[in-house]
Backbone bond lengths (Angstrom), bond angles and torsions (degrees), N, CA, C in turn:
res aa  C-N    CA-C-N  psi(-1)  N-CA   C-N-CA  omega(-1)  CA-C   N-CA-C  phi
1 X - - - 1.490 - - 1.533 107.56 -
2 X 1.323 114.90 139.95 1.445 119.28 176.98 1.552 109.30 -75.48
3 X 1.328 117.03 126.72 1.465 122.24 -174.17 1.542 110.80 -94.56
4 X 1.331 116.69 -3.99 1.476 121.84 176.13 1.507 112.22 -122.39
5 X 1.320 116.81 156.24 1.418 122.33 173.55 1.510 109.45 -152.22
6 X 1.336 119.15 -158.12 1.463 120.95 -179.68 1.551 110.01 -118.89
7 X 1.357 116.27 141.45 1.413 120.26 169.26 1.570 102.71 -114.35
8 X 1.302 117.33 111.49 1.438 120.49 -164.92 1.573 106.96 60.96
9 X 1.335 115.55 -119.72 1.489 119.78 179.27 1.542 109.30 -106.20
10 X 1.312 119.02 11.19 1.469 120.02 -173.31 1.533 111.52 -106.28
11 X 1.323 116.03 132.28 1.511 119.01 178.35 1.546 106.75 -65.31
12 X 1.325 113.70 143.73 1.480 120.75 -179.26 1.511 110.51 -152.59
13 X 1.277 115.99 145.80 1.518 120.01 174.69 1.517 106.57 -73.26
14 X 1.325 116.96 141.42 1.426 122.84 -173.38 1.487 112.14 -76.00
15 X 1.369 117.17 -19.92 1.468 119.02 179.50 1.522 105.58 -102.65
16 X 1.356 114.58 111.69 1.480 120.25 176.44 1.501 109.68 -109.80
17 X 1.363 114.20 -156.55 1.452 119.49 -177.15 1.478 109.26 -144.43
18 X 1.295 117.71 129.23 1.480 127.31 175.29 1.476 107.93 -93.61
19 X 1.364 117.51 121.90 1.476 121.02 -171.96 1.528 114.81 -95.27
20 X 1.355 119.38 3.80 1.439 121.90 -173.65 1.548 112.80 -56.03
21 X 1.324 117.88 -34.92 1.452 121.88 -173.00 1.500 110.57 -77.07
22 X 1.301 120.18 -3.26 1.472 122.26 178.00 1.559 112.35 -77.58
23 X 1.338 117.44 -13.65 1.471 121.85 174.22 1.523 107.68 -77.58
24 X 1.390 113.45 179.92 1.436 119.58 176.30 1.517 112.85 -77.95
25 X 1.285 119.47 -171.42 1.483 123.23 -178.47 1.531 109.67 -59.51
26 X 1.363 114.24 136.66 1.480 118.16 -178.74 1.483 110.88 74.35
27 X 1.390 120.36 17.93 1.415 123.24 -178.84 1.498 111.80 57.04
28 X 1.368 114.82 37.72 1.470 120.47 -175.53 1.544 108.07 -140.81
29 X 1.307 112.49 134.45 1.472 119.07 179.23 1.507 112.36 78.21
30 X 1.345 115.81 -179.25 1.472 121.11 -176.34 1.503 112.84 -75.65
31 X 1.315 119.06 158.30 1.458 121.70 174.38 1.526 110.14 -73.06
32 X 1.297 113.98 158.82 1.488 118.50 -179.71 1.542 110.46 -64.08
33 X 1.347 116.63 -34.65 1.468 120.92 -177.29 1.550 106.60 -129.90
34 X 1.372 117.83 90.35 1.487 118.99 179.76 1.547 112.00 -58.99
35 X 1.331 118.94 -35.40 1.428 118.71 -175.88 1.544 110.32 -68.85
36 X 1.327 115.99 -36.50 1.487 118.26 173.97 1.540 111.69 -60.72
37 X 1.339 114.61 -37.52 1.496 117.53 179.90 1.511 108.90 -66.66
38 X 1.311 118.49 -41.49 1.470 121.19 176.71 1.530 113.74 -62.06
39 X 1.337 114.30 -35.26 1.436 120.16 177.95 1.549 112.05 -62.88
40 X 1.316 113.98 -38.60 1.474 119.41 -179.95 1.534 109.39 -65.78
41 X 1.309 115.65 -42.56 1.510 118.29 179.94 1.509 109.96 -68.10
42 X 1.288 118.03 -38.66 1.515 117.17 -179.69 1.525 108.37 -68.66
43 X 1.322 119.97 -41.38 1.434 122.35 -178.77 1.535 109.90 -65.16
44 X 1.301 117.96 -38.26 1.501 122.07 179.75 1.552 108.18 -55.97
45 X 1.336 116.19 -46.57 1.479 118.85 -179.70 1.529 110.37 -65.71
46 X 1.342 115.28 -40.57 1.499 115.89 178.06 1.487 113.20 -59.76
47 X 1.339 116.10 -32.59 1.441 121.54 -176.70 1.556 114.09 -82.89
48 X 1.300 114.87 1.09 1.495 121.73 177.96 1.507 115.78 91.36
49 X 1.368 116.14 10.95 1.458 117.20 173.95 1.564 110.08 -65.60
50 X 1.322 114.86 127.20 1.482 118.26 -179.17 1.555 111.05 -125.76
51 X 1.378 113.83 26.96 1.472 117.97 -174.61 1.571 106.09 -153.96
52 X 1.347 113.93 107.37 1.445 119.34 -179.93 1.501 107.93 -114.75
53 X 1.321 115.73 126.41 1.455 122.45 -179.28 1.530 108.53 -100.11
54 X 1.324 118.83 125.90 1.451 120.58 -174.65 1.536 108.46 -149.90
55 X 1.344 116.51 -174.36 1.466 121.88 170.61 1.517 108.20 -165.57
56 X 1.349 112.67 149.90 1.430 119.84 175.36 1.499 113.14 -59.51
57 X 1.343 117.04 -32.36 1.488 118.35 -178.31 1.548 112.51 -82.00
58 X 1.308 117.79 6.50 1.476 118.49 166.86 1.531 108.38 -83.06
59 X 1.334 114.74 101.11 1.457 117.90 179.79 1.545 113.92 133.28
60 X 1.307 120.94 -59.53 1.487 127.31 -15.60 1.540 113.37 -65.65
61 X 1.282 119.75 160.73 1.458 127.71 179.81 1.520 112.68 71.90
62 X 1.254 118.72 -28.16 1.496 121.71 -169.31 1.512 110.26 -56.80
63 X 1.332 118.99 -51.70 1.485 118.48 -174.17 1.535 110.16 -69.72
64 X 1.346 118.44 -45.80 1.428 119.73 178.09 1.574 112.47 -58.29
65 X 1.342 116.09 -37.06 1.436 120.12 176.12 1.493 112.39 -64.92
66 X 1.308 116.77 -39.56 1.508 120.93 176.54 1.496 109.77 -63.82
67 X 1.322 116.74 -45.70 1.480 119.19 180.00 1.519 109.81 -59.82
68 X 1.290 116.67 -48.60 1.489 120.81 -177.15 1.524 109.58 -62.41
69 X 1.329 116.50 -51.86 1.496 121.92 -177.60 1.539 111.26 -56.27
70 X 1.346 115.50 -37.05 1.447 120.12 -175.13 1.517 114.65 -85.85
71 X 1.340 117.45 -40.07 1.431 120.15 -166.35 1.615 114.58 -113.51
72 X 1.300 114.92 -9.35 1.496 117.92 -177.41 1.506 108.63 -84.75
73 X 1.356 118.99 133.71 1.477 127.73 0.62 1.543 112.60 -67.36
74 X 1.306 116.10 133.84 1.434 119.94 -170.39 1.551 112.97 -74.10
75 X 1.338 116.14 151.20 1.477 118.21 174.71 1.551 109.10 -58.14
76 X 1.338 113.12 145.04 1.455 117.31 -173.41 1.516 113.64 -59.33
77 X 1.303 119.15 -29.98 1.471 123.59 -175.74 1.570 112.80 -93.47
78 X 1.361 118.51 0.97 1.449 119.29 -173.93 1.540 110.01 -79.37
79 X 1.340 113.95 127.86 1.472 120.22 178.57 1.579 106.54 -99.47
80 X 1.260 112.74 124.35 1.551 120.75 178.74 1.524 106.69 -103.41
81 X 1.316 115.82 115.27 1.449 121.77 -177.92 1.513 107.40 -115.16
82 X 1.317 116.78 134.33 1.434 122.07 -178.33 1.482 111.12 -134.19
83 X 1.317 116.88 176.78 1.462 120.69 178.54 1.519 110.23 -141.62
84 X 1.361 113.94 153.16 1.453 120.61 179.76 1.527 107.95 -130.18
85 X 1.324 115.98 164.37 1.480 119.12 179.20 1.479 114.07 130.98
86 X 1.366 116.97 -4.92 1.468 121.89 175.84 1.488 112.03 -146.31
87 X 1.290 117.44 167.96 1.465 124.53 171.43 1.519 107.47 -145.43
88 X 1.332 115.79 178.28 1.510 120.61 -176.50 1.496 109.32 -119.62
89 X 1.329 116.62 149.45 1.454 120.96 171.24 1.517 106.41 -92.09
90 X 1.376 115.29 179.78 1.448 120.17 -174.08 1.496 113.78 -68.10
91 X 1.333 117.27 -14.93 1.447 119.56 179.02 1.561 112.84 -103.88
92 X 1.369 115.51 3.27 1.468 119.79 178.77 1.533 113.87 96.78
93 X 1.351 116.84 4.60 1.435 119.04 177.84 1.518 109.44 -69.06
94 X 1.358 114.74 152.77 1.434 121.24 178.72 1.527 110.57 -94.01
95 X 1.343 117.07 129.43 1.426 122.85 -176.50 1.549 106.93 -123.65
96 X 1.345 117.28 133.99 1.485 117.55 176.62 1.511 110.95 -63.48
97 X 1.313 111.52 143.72 1.510 118.63 178.06 1.534 104.88 -140.98
98 X 1.338 115.84 71.80 1.441 121.29 -161.93 1.538 112.03 -112.65
99 X 1.313 120.48 -7.12 1.448 119.90 178.57 1.536 110.49 -72.12
100 X 1.311 117.30 158.25 1.451 120.10 175.43 1.534 112.53 -51.69
101 X 1.294 118.14 -42.23 1.456 120.74 179.94 1.585 112.54 -65.07
102 X 1.283 114.43 -40.43 1.452 120.22 178.57 1.574 111.53 -68.42
103 X 1.371 114.50 -37.48 1.462 116.13 177.38 1.488 112.42 -66.28
104 X 1.298 115.81 -39.01 1.467 120.43 177.51 1.547 108.07 -63.67
105 X 1.324 119.57 -45.98 1.435 121.66 177.81 1.577 111.08 -58.00
106 X 1.350 113.48 -40.32 1.451 119.57 -179.23 1.578 110.83 -62.87
107 X 1.329 115.98 -44.45 1.483 118.08 177.21 1.542 110.96 -62.71
108 X 1.346 117.42 -44.23 1.459 121.00 -178.87 1.563 109.15 -63.78
109 X 1.312 119.78 -36.66 1.433 121.47 177.13 1.484 114.02 -63.38
110 X 1.393 114.22 -38.67 1.467 119.41 175.39 1.515 112.42 -67.23
111 X 1.306 116.14 -39.26 1.500 118.26 176.43 1.496 111.41 -62.91
112 X 1.349 118.46 -40.54 1.463 119.48 178.31 1.519 114.25 -66.15
113 X 1.337 113.59 -48.60 1.470 117.10 -173.51 1.544 111.63 -72.33
114 X 1.303 118.88 -29.68 1.458 122.34 174.23 1.523 114.94 -82.93
115 X 1.331 116.92 -16.23 1.455 125.83 -176.86 1.527 111.55 58.15
116 X 1.356 112.21 54.74 1.435 120.08 174.04 1.501 110.18 -130.78
117 X 1.309 117.35 158.67 1.445 120.43 176.23 1.518 112.73 -90.78
118 X 1.346 114.75 -20.16 1.464 119.24 179.04 1.495 109.58 -146.59
119 X 1.311 118.84 137.11 1.483 125.03 175.25 1.546 106.24 -93.38
120 X 1.346 113.95 142.98 1.489 116.64 -177.14 1.507 112.45 -67.43
121 X 1.346 115.19 -38.20 1.484 118.00 179.68 1.533 108.40 -153.06
122 X 1.275 115.03 136.03 1.467 121.88 173.35 1.512 110.47 -116.44
123 X 1.306 116.95 123.33 1.433 124.63 177.28 1.592 108.85 -89.36
124 X 1.321 115.78 128.69 1.460 119.53 166.28 1.504 108.60 -81.52
125 X 1.343 117.35 110.69 1.448 123.39 179.20 1.536 106.47 -85.71
126 X 1.283 117.54 103.17 1.459 123.02 179.77 1.526 110.73 -75.58
127 X 1.338 115.41 143.54 1.468 121.68 173.35 1.541 108.03 -120.20
128 X 1.351 115.73 147.46 1.462 115.32 -179.62 1.531 110.47 -71.43
129 X 1.350 115.41 154.31 1.485 120.74 -176.87 1.503 111.81 -55.22
130 X 1.342 117.50 -28.80 1.467 122.17 -179.33 1.563 111.81 -64.50
131 X 1.369 114.90 -18.20 1.498 119.96 179.46 1.518 108.35 -98.33
132 X 1.287 120.21 17.35 1.483 121.28 174.32 1.485 113.24 89.14
133 X 1.331 118.86 18.61 1.434 121.77 -179.98 1.555 109.94 -114.17
134 X 1.319 114.12 88.04 1.469 118.48 177.18 1.495 110.34 -103.91
135 X 1.322 117.56 17.70 1.470 119.16 -175.96 1.527 108.58 -77.07
136 X 1.342 119.27 131.57 1.454 119.73 179.60 1.567 111.33 -63.47
137 X 1.319 113.99 142.01 1.458 119.90 -177.65 1.540 110.00 -60.26
138 X 1.316 116.26 -35.81 1.484 119.79 -176.13 1.560 108.52 -59.89
139 X 1.324 116.85 -39.90 1.467 119.95 -178.14 1.520 109.33 -69.92
140 X 1.322 116.99 -39.10 1.469 119.77 -179.17 1.525 110.89 -66.81
141 X 1.310 115.10 -49.49 1.477 118.07 -179.57 1.547 112.75 -66.88
142 X 1.332 114.13 -28.65 1.439 118.81 176.44 1.513 111.85 -66.68
143 X 1.335 116.70 -34.09 1.504 120.75 176.38 1.553 108.85 -68.89
144 X 1.320 117.28 -40.60 1.449 119.69 177.66 1.500 113.43 -67.78
145 X 1.365 116.96 -35.63 1.443 122.97 179.65 1.567 107.26 -66.19
146 X 1.341 115.89 -41.03 1.472 117.57 178.65 1.572 109.51 -61.28
147 X 1.268 115.17 -42.98 1.502 119.55 179.38 1.511 110.62 -62.88
148 X 1.328 115.31 -35.14 1.520 118.77 179.56 1.506 107.87 -66.83
149 X 1.364 120.17 -42.24 1.456 122.12 178.53 1.496 112.63 -65.59
150 X 1.315 116.08 -28.25 1.463 123.61 177.91 1.564 110.84 -77.34
151 X 1.319 116.83 -9.33 1.485 120.61 177.59 1.512 113.46 85.51
152 X 1.351 115.75 15.11 1.481 117.39 -178.56 1.563 114.26 -93.50
153 X 1.313 115.97 -9.78 1.444 120.66 170.76 1.547 108.75 -149.86
154 X 1.266 115.30 154.06 1.462 119.66 -175.38 1.526 112.03 -98.61
155 X 1.309 116.03 -45.33 1.513 120.18 -176.05 1.532 108.45 -131.43
156 X 1.328 116.31 155.57 1.454 125.87 -179.02 1.566 107.49 -116.88
157 X 1.344 112.54 133.95 1.476 118.42 171.70 1.513 109.59 -127.19
158 X 1.298 116.91 169.76 1.468 122.44 174.37 1.515 109.14 -126.72
159 X 1.338 113.17 147.10 1.455 117.64 -175.15 1.583 108.92 -136.66
160 X 1.318 113.76 144.93 1.499 120.08 176.74 1.525 109.62 63.78
161 X 1.359 114.77 45.49 1.461 120.67 -179.29 1.503 111.43 -110.90
162 X 1.342 117.11 148.67 1.466 120.89 170.60 1.495 107.60 -83.38
163 X 1.334 115.75 -179.97 1.469 119.86 -178.18 1.492 112.79 -63.46
164 X 1.371 116.41 -40.41 1.441 119.23 178.81 1.542 112.40 -63.09
165 X 1.394 113.03 -42.77 1.410 116.02 178.79 1.536 114.07 -66.45
166 X 1.346 115.44 -36.04 1.485 117.34 177.57 1.508 112.36 -65.64
167 X 1.361 117.39 -39.35 1.465 119.80 176.14 1.513 112.14 -65.54
168 X 1.330 115.82 -42.03 1.473 119.76 178.37 1.539 110.97 -58.13
169 X 1.329 113.53 -47.48 1.461 118.81 -176.02 1.522 108.72 -63.15
170 X 1.308 119.46 -42.58 1.455 122.69 -177.45 1.547 110.81 -67.92
171 X 1.323 118.58 -23.20 1.396 121.68 175.61 1.550 113.80 -81.06
172 X 1.353 113.31 -22.93 1.477 120.29 -175.98 1.504 112.80 -87.21
173 X 1.338 117.33 -44.90 1.499 123.54 -175.93 1.519 109.90 -140.72
174 X 1.302 119.33 162.38 1.475 121.90 171.52 1.539 107.64 -68.23
175 X 1.264 118.18 108.20 1.475 125.77 178.89 1.549 110.23 -91.63
176 X 1.342 115.98 120.26 1.445 118.26 -176.07 1.542 112.39 -91.58
177 X 1.310 118.76 -22.60 1.463 119.47 177.68 1.536 108.86 -155.90
178 X 1.341 112.23 154.02 1.482 120.89 168.79 1.524 105.88 -115.98
179 X 1.361 113.89 129.82 1.469 119.22 179.66 1.517 109.14 -118.72
180 X 1.347 115.31 107.48 1.460 119.49 -177.38 1.537 106.35 -134.63
181 X 1.360 114.49 168.76 1.477 121.90 175.68 1.552 106.56 -71.84
182 X 1.331 114.56 129.13 1.459 119.27 179.64 1.526 108.09 -167.20
183 X 1.286 113.54 140.99 1.506 119.88 177.78 1.515 109.10 -162.05
184 X 1.345 115.77 174.90 1.475 119.26 178.07 1.513 110.36 -60.38
185 X 1.326 119.02 -27.48 1.473 122.29 -178.59 1.531 112.18 -96.81
186 X 1.297 118.60 -6.74 1.477 122.30 -177.89 1.534 108.27 -136.44
187 X 1.298 116.17 90.77 1.447 120.91 -177.14 1.529 111.38 -106.69
188 X 1.305 114.41 22.87 1.480 119.49 -178.31 1.523 113.77 -55.06
189 X 1.326 115.09 -31.86 1.469 119.34 -178.36 1.489 113.39 -93.96
190 X 1.318 117.91 25.30 1.449 121.66 175.78 1.586 112.10 -51.08
191 X 1.357 118.10 -43.25 1.464 117.45 177.88 1.507 113.70 -57.63
192 X 1.331 117.06 -36.93 1.477 122.14 -178.41 1.526 109.95 -72.47
193 X 1.342 117.02 -38.28 1.404 121.42 175.20 1.540 110.16 -60.00
194 X 1.352 115.69 -39.73 1.461 119.97 179.97 1.523 112.01 -66.59
195 X 1.333 115.83 -33.82 1.425 121.03 174.99 1.556 110.13 -63.16
196 X 1.342 116.40 -41.83 1.420 118.86 178.93 1.566 109.47 -64.75
197 X 1.309 115.63 -39.54 1.459 121.23 -179.90 1.544 110.20 -61.37
198 X 1.363 113.48 -47.06 1.488 117.70 178.94 1.541 112.81 -59.33
199 X 1.302 115.89 -35.67 1.476 119.83 -176.57 1.549 110.81 -93.49
200 X 1.329 117.94 -4.67 1.458 120.76 -178.86 1.489 113.49 60.25
201 X 1.348 116.36 43.96 1.459 118.93 178.77 1.564 108.89 -118.09
202 X 1.295 116.12 157.92 1.424 120.52 -178.94 1.524 113.07 -63.61
203 X 1.372 115.30 142.65 1.471 121.99 172.45 1.491 106.61 -120.80
204 X 1.353 116.13 126.34 1.463 122.88 -174.28 1.519 106.96 -121.17
205 X 1.373 116.18 104.05 1.443 116.22 -179.11 1.564 111.66 -80.73
206 X 1.368 114.56 124.17 1.459 112.80 167.69 1.500 105.44 -88.18
207 X 1.364 115.08 159.55 1.508 123.17 -167.00 1.516 110.01 54.21
208 X 1.360 117.88 50.71 1.498 118.41 179.08 1.544 113.74 -66.08
209 X 1.335 117.02 -13.96 1.439 122.00 177.05 1.580 110.45 -111.05
210 X 1.333 114.28 17.39 1.449 117.01 -175.69 1.483 109.07 88.86
211 X 1.356 115.77 160.07 1.459 121.55 178.37 1.541 110.87 -106.10
212 X 1.299 116.68 177.04 1.462 121.21 175.70 1.534 109.99 -58.30
213 X 1.384 116.44 -32.50 1.483 120.29 179.72 1.507 112.44 -66.31
214 X 1.342 116.40 -32.12 1.487 121.82 -175.83 1.497 112.24 -100.95
215 X 1.309 120.68 3.56 1.418 121.26 177.25 1.484 117.36 98.17
216 X 1.353 116.70 -13.96 1.450 123.67 175.14 1.544 112.85 56.34
217 X 1.317 115.97 -150.79 1.475 122.52 -175.07 1.528 111.81 -57.24
218 X 1.283 117.62 -34.36 1.508 120.05 -179.20 1.521 109.46 -61.40
219 X 1.295 117.05 -41.60 1.497 122.60 178.90 1.521 108.33 -63.02
220 X 1.309 118.00 -45.61 1.473 123.34 178.75 1.515 109.98 -51.32
221 X 1.371 114.14 -47.12 1.476 119.00 -171.19 1.531 111.49 -72.89
222 X 1.385 116.03 -10.63 1.469 119.41 177.51 1.509 113.61 -94.42
223 X 1.312 116.77 -6.79 1.493 121.75 -177.24 1.530 109.00 -80.49
224 X 1.344 118.90 124.86 1.480 121.74 -176.42 1.491 112.07 -67.35
225 X 1.291 122.67 -30.55 1.434 122.57 -179.81 1.496 110.35 -72.78
226 X 1.357 117.45 -41.97 1.451 122.46 177.06 1.532 111.02 -64.17
227 X 1.305 116.77 -45.19 1.452 121.19 -177.62 1.535 112.06 -64.62
228 X 1.317 118.37 -34.99 1.443 121.64 178.41 1.555 110.27 -65.61
229 X 1.320 114.30 -47.55 1.456 118.78 -179.95 1.545 110.03 -65.68
230 X 1.263 117.16 -38.17 1.478 121.14 -179.18 1.530 109.03 -63.40
231 X 1.293 115.59 -43.80 1.493 119.09 179.48 1.481 111.35 -61.54
232 X 1.332 116.26 -40.82 1.455 121.63 179.19 1.554 113.58 -56.90
233 X 1.377 112.90 -38.47 1.465 120.46 -175.44 1.477 112.18 -97.01
234 X 1.332 121.04 -3.92 1.454 123.01 -176.34 1.548 108.23 64.13
235 X 1.288 118.55 39.19 1.471 125.13 -173.85 1.544 108.65 -122.08
236 X 1.322 116.77 169.49 1.477 121.50 176.35 1.510 107.83 -89.18
237 X 1.326 116.17 161.45 1.455 119.97 176.44 1.509 111.47 -58.92
238 X 1.340 116.07 -40.39 1.498 117.87 179.80 1.523 110.65 -62.70
239 X 1.349 118.39 -38.44 1.439 119.04 179.34 1.537 113.50 -65.90
240 X 1.321 115.73 -36.35 1.455 120.86 174.58 1.543 111.39 -63.95
241 X 1.324 117.65 -40.62 1.467 121.49 -179.24 1.539 110.00 -66.45
242 X 1.370 116.46 -36.58 1.456 119.03 177.89 1.565 110.37 -73.33
243 X 1.296 117.11 -40.28 1.455 120.96 177.92 1.545 110.20 -62.48
244 X 1.308 117.30 -38.69 1.463 119.85 177.76 1.490 111.73 -61.63
245 X 1.293 117.54 -40.51 1.478 119.97 177.94 1.499 110.81 -65.63
246 X 1.325 119.53 -40.33 1.458 119.86 179.24 1.516 110.25 -66.73
247 X 1.329 117.76 -34.91 1.473 119.35 179.92 1.515 112.45 -76.69
248 X 1.297 117.41 -14.09 1.475 122.84 -172.73 1.522 112.13 -80.81
249 X 1.349 119.64 -25.82 1.447 122.36 -179.89 1.471 107.29 -162.81
250 X 1.353 114.26 128.59 1.515 118.80 -172.89 1.480 115.47 -65.56
251 X 1.367 117.16 -16.06 1.489 119.65 177.39 1.523 110.73 -112.21
252 X 1.311 115.16 29.09 1.433 121.90 170.18 1.548 109.42 -76.87
253 X 1.313 117.61 125.92 1.473 122.61 174.49 1.495 108.93 -113.69
254 X 1.325 116.46 134.82 1.480 117.89 -175.19 1.511 109.66 -113.17
255 X 1.330 114.06 143.80 1.482 121.17 -179.02 1.497 109.91 -133.56
256 X 1.339 119.42 52.90 1.474 118.54 178.27 1.480 112.01 -58.76
257 X 1.323 117.66 135.83 1.442 122.14 -177.73 1.551 110.72 -101.10
258 X 1.299 116.81 147.34 1.470 123.03 173.78 1.506 110.48 -161.91
259 X 1.295 118.34 156.83 1.457 121.71 171.81 1.534 109.21 -108.76
260 X 1.297 118.28 15.12 1.469 123.77 -176.99 1.501 112.05 -120.38
261 X 1.355 117.60 127.99 1.423 121.65 177.66 1.518 111.53 -58.46
262 X 1.323 115.62 -41.44 1.443 119.21 -177.13 1.553 111.42 -63.68
263 X 1.300 115.70 -43.22 1.516 119.26 175.84 1.513 111.88 -65.19
264 X 1.331 116.06 -37.34 1.446 120.20 175.59 1.495 110.68 -57.74
265 X 1.327 116.49 -49.90 1.484 121.19 -177.88 1.522 108.70 -61.88
266 X 1.333 118.16 -40.12 1.473 122.47 178.51 1.534 112.15 -59.53
267 X 1.300 112.03 -46.56 1.503 120.05 -178.61 1.538 110.01 -62.30
268 X 1.318 117.35 -49.41 1.458 120.64 -176.07 1.525 110.84 -65.15
269 X 1.358 117.04 -34.28 1.462 119.99 177.39 1.522 113.28 -64.63
270 X 1.326 117.93 -21.50 1.457 119.11 179.57 1.506 112.88 -64.20
271 X 1.344 116.55 -22.92 1.454 118.65 -179.00 1.513 112.23 -68.80
272 X 1.330 116.82 -12.66 1.470 120.99 -178.51 1.536 109.67 -92.52
273 X 1.323 118.77 -10.90 1.467 121.70 -178.03 1.524 109.94 -70.33
274 X 1.353 116.29 138.91 1.455 119.91 175.43 1.533 107.55 -114.08
275 X 1.270 118.03 106.30 1.439 122.18 174.88 1.580 109.83 -83.31
276 X 1.325 117.46 129.35 1.477 119.20 178.84 1.526 111.16 -92.27
277 X 1.326 116.47 178.01 1.446 121.04 -177.64 1.530 114.27 -57.88
278 X 1.375 113.12 -35.43 1.470 116.64 177.66 1.513 113.44 -66.96
279 X 1.351 115.53 -39.04 1.483 121.81 175.90 1.513 109.44 -60.58
280 X 1.344 116.80 -50.26 1.478 119.38 -176.18 1.525 110.35 -64.16
281 X 1.331 117.29 -35.50 1.484 118.58 178.54 1.506 109.83 -65.61
282 X 1.348 115.80 -40.42 1.484 120.66 -178.06 1.530 109.96 -66.06
283 X 1.342 117.08 -34.34 1.460 119.23 -174.57 1.514 110.86 -80.03
284 X 1.351 117.67 -7.25 1.480 117.79 172.20 1.492 109.97 -67.67
285 X 1.270 119.28 -15.15 1.472 121.68 -178.09 1.524 112.48 -87.55
286 X 1.300 117.83 -1.10 1.490 121.99 -178.95 1.536 108.37 -60.79
287 X 1.336 112.82 131.14 1.464 120.42 -177.28 1.562 109.55 -69.64
288 X 1.343 115.86 126.26 1.443 122.43 177.50 1.478 111.78 -77.32
289 X 1.360 118.19 139.40 1.442 125.54 178.58 1.486 107.95 -110.02
290 X 1.376 114.32 125.90 1.464 119.18 -179.67 1.489 112.19 -68.37
291 X 1.323 114.68 147.68 1.482 122.78 -179.38 1.532 106.49 -94.33
292 X 1.323 115.81 140.89 1.511 116.28 175.01 1.502 110.26 -72.07
293 X 1.322 115.92 140.12 1.496 120.34 179.28 1.538 107.96 -124.82
294 X 1.323 112.88 137.34 1.469 118.43 179.20 1.547 110.65 -66.67
C-alpha cells in the first residue's frame, strides 16, 4: 500500500493526526494532563506524521496553544490544517460563525494561536440552515479565496457537506479536500467519496473509527468480519478499520485522534497493514450503523 499521497500538489503521509482530543471534556478547556498531550504531539512527529488537523475553537485556543508550545518552530514538512465556521461561548457551547467576516476572524485567530503567517489548509465547516447558517456558500468560499490571495492560507477544503454542497464548492474554488464523517461502519457518504475520486482530491474522514453515536472502536471490535480479518493479521479491530479506509481510495488521508501515545502508535502502525482481495471482500460484510439525523 502506498503510504503517501498528495494534498493539493504537496506530498503528504496518508496517516495524520487529529488533535481535537487534546482539549478537555467536550473539547473545552485544558486537558487533565498537559504534559501527556505534549508527549502525543512529540511522538506523532517522531513517527513521521506530517499532517495535524486542529482548530482554534478546540478549547478554544487550548489545542492550538499546545501544538505551538510543543512543536514551534515547526518541522519544515509539517502541514497544519484547521477549520472555521464555529466559535464557543463561555460555557463551551458551540455557536455558528459562518458569515464572511466571522470566517476571516476565525482564520486570523488560527494564525495567531499557531504563530504562523499562513495555514496550509483551511476547511470551511458547513452547518445546516436549521443551526442558524443561512449564509450562501459562494460568499463563504469567496472570503476564504480572498484570504488565500492575501497569502494567509494555501489550500481550501470543505467539511460536513452533502453531495450538492461538495459539487457547488468544487465549481466555485479549487477544493483540495473534503472532510466528512466516514468509516467502515458508516458509508452513508459514499456518493461524496466518489465525487472526490472523480476529481482526484483528498478525502479526509472524521470519525474514521466511528463516533460515540455509532459505538466507536468498541463496536468495531464486536463485528465478526472485522475480528476475523484482525486475527489473520495479528492486528486490532481499529487497525483493520483504518487499513480498510486507506485501501478504499488512494487519496484517503486519515486523522485519527487520541490523547494516548500507545493508541497513537497503534493507529500509525495501521498504515503498514496490507489487506488483500480476500480481506476486502470479507469486510464488505461489516454491519453498517445508522447515523443520527436531526
